N, C-alpha and C positions, 0 to 999 in steps of 0.2 A: 045222851050227852053225859060224859063223865065229869066228875068233880075233881079229877086228878090231873095235874100238870107234871110232865116229866122234866127233871132237871138234869141235863147232861153237863157234868162238871169237868173242869180243866184237868182234874186228876184221872179222868177216864172212867169214872163211876157214873151210874145213873140213879138218881133219887126221885122221890115223889113229893109234891107239895100240893096242898089243898088249893083249888082254884079260887076259893073265896079269900084266902090269905094273899094270893098273888094280886088280886084286885085291890088290895090295900097298899101295895108298894107304890112309892113315888115313881113316876114315869115321864119319859120324854118321847115325843113322836120322832121317828128316825129322820123326818124331813126338816127338823128344827135347825135353823141356821145357828151354828155355834157362836157367831158374833153377837147374837141377841141374848145369850144366856148370862146370868149373873150367878154368883156363888150361892145365893139363896135358892136358885132353881135346882141345885144339885145337893142341897143340904139334907141328906138322908143316909141312913146306914145301908139301905138297899135301894138301888136305882135300876129301873128297867129302861131299855131303849126299844121302842116298839117298831117293828118292821111291818109295813102295810103291804108290801109287795116283794116277792122273791127276786125280782129283777132290779130292785132299787137298793143300791149300796150306800146311800147317804148315812145310814145308821152306823156303818163301820167308821166313816170319817168323823161322825159325831162322837163316837166312843174314843177315838184318838184325841180329839179336842178336849173332851171331859177329863180324860186321864192325864193328858199332857199339860196343856195350857192352864187348865182349871185345877189340876192336881187333886182330883177326886180320889179319896182313900177308901171308900166303902166298897161293898160288893156291887158289881155291875153285871147285869144279865141282859141278853138279847131275848126278845120274845116276839111271836107273831109268825110272819111268813118267812121262816128260815127253812131251807132244804138241807138234807144230809150233806150235800156237797159244799155247803157254806159253813159247816162247823169249823173247819180249819181256819178260814178267814176270821170268824168270830173270835176264836181263841187267840189267834195271832195279833188281833187288834186290841187285845187286853180284856175282853169279857171274861168273867169268872166262870161263866157257863151260859147255856142256852136253855130257856124254858120252852118246852114243846107241848102245846095244847093237845088234849086227847085225840081230837079229830085228825090233827096233822100227824101225830104218832101213828094212828091207825092207817092213814093214807099210805105211809111207807112201810110200816111194820117194824117191830122191835129189832129184828135181826139187821135190817138195813141201817137203822140209827146206830146200833152198837158197832156194826162193822165200820161205819164212817168215823166213829169216835176213836176206835182202838189204835190205828196207826198214827193218828194226829198226836196223841200224847207221847208216844214213843219218840217220834221224830222231833217234836217241839221241845222236849227236855234235853236234846242233844246240845252241847255247848256250841254257840255260834259267835263267840266274842270276836270282834274285829276292832283292832286298835283300841282295846280297853272299853269298848261300848257294848252294852247289852241290848238285846231286843226287848220290845214291850212285853213279850211272853216271859222272858227271863226276869224282868223287873217285877211283874205281877205274880208269877207263879214259882220262881226259883228255878234251879237247874239241878241236874243229876249228871255230873261230869264223870 
């Protein structure tokens, strides 16, 4: 078991974080009902939303609520059972990145993770303004028009 967690960032890069440091970040279970949250629940510079199952998308809805209705301004990361094909959804819903534990990284392999990340960033930075509105991606990460 490795002590390294991979961080797939919104800018398309892959970094590493010590697993012990990740354990110290504030976190919310992906199943948390947004209606039960208070500002004190998200009062942290870095907040993780933990996905306990790859088929459970409630963490994406929770991210939208935390960023939108609760106006969270810190770094928001998805962690847990995220698959490469879910990277796009994670970044589109406003996550700054996805933390991939060593075992999950090994399950798919570095090339699969990097291949899944590459086109997402290119497409997501394309301007999609509609009637003066910006997507969550554009609000969180900026655009390259």
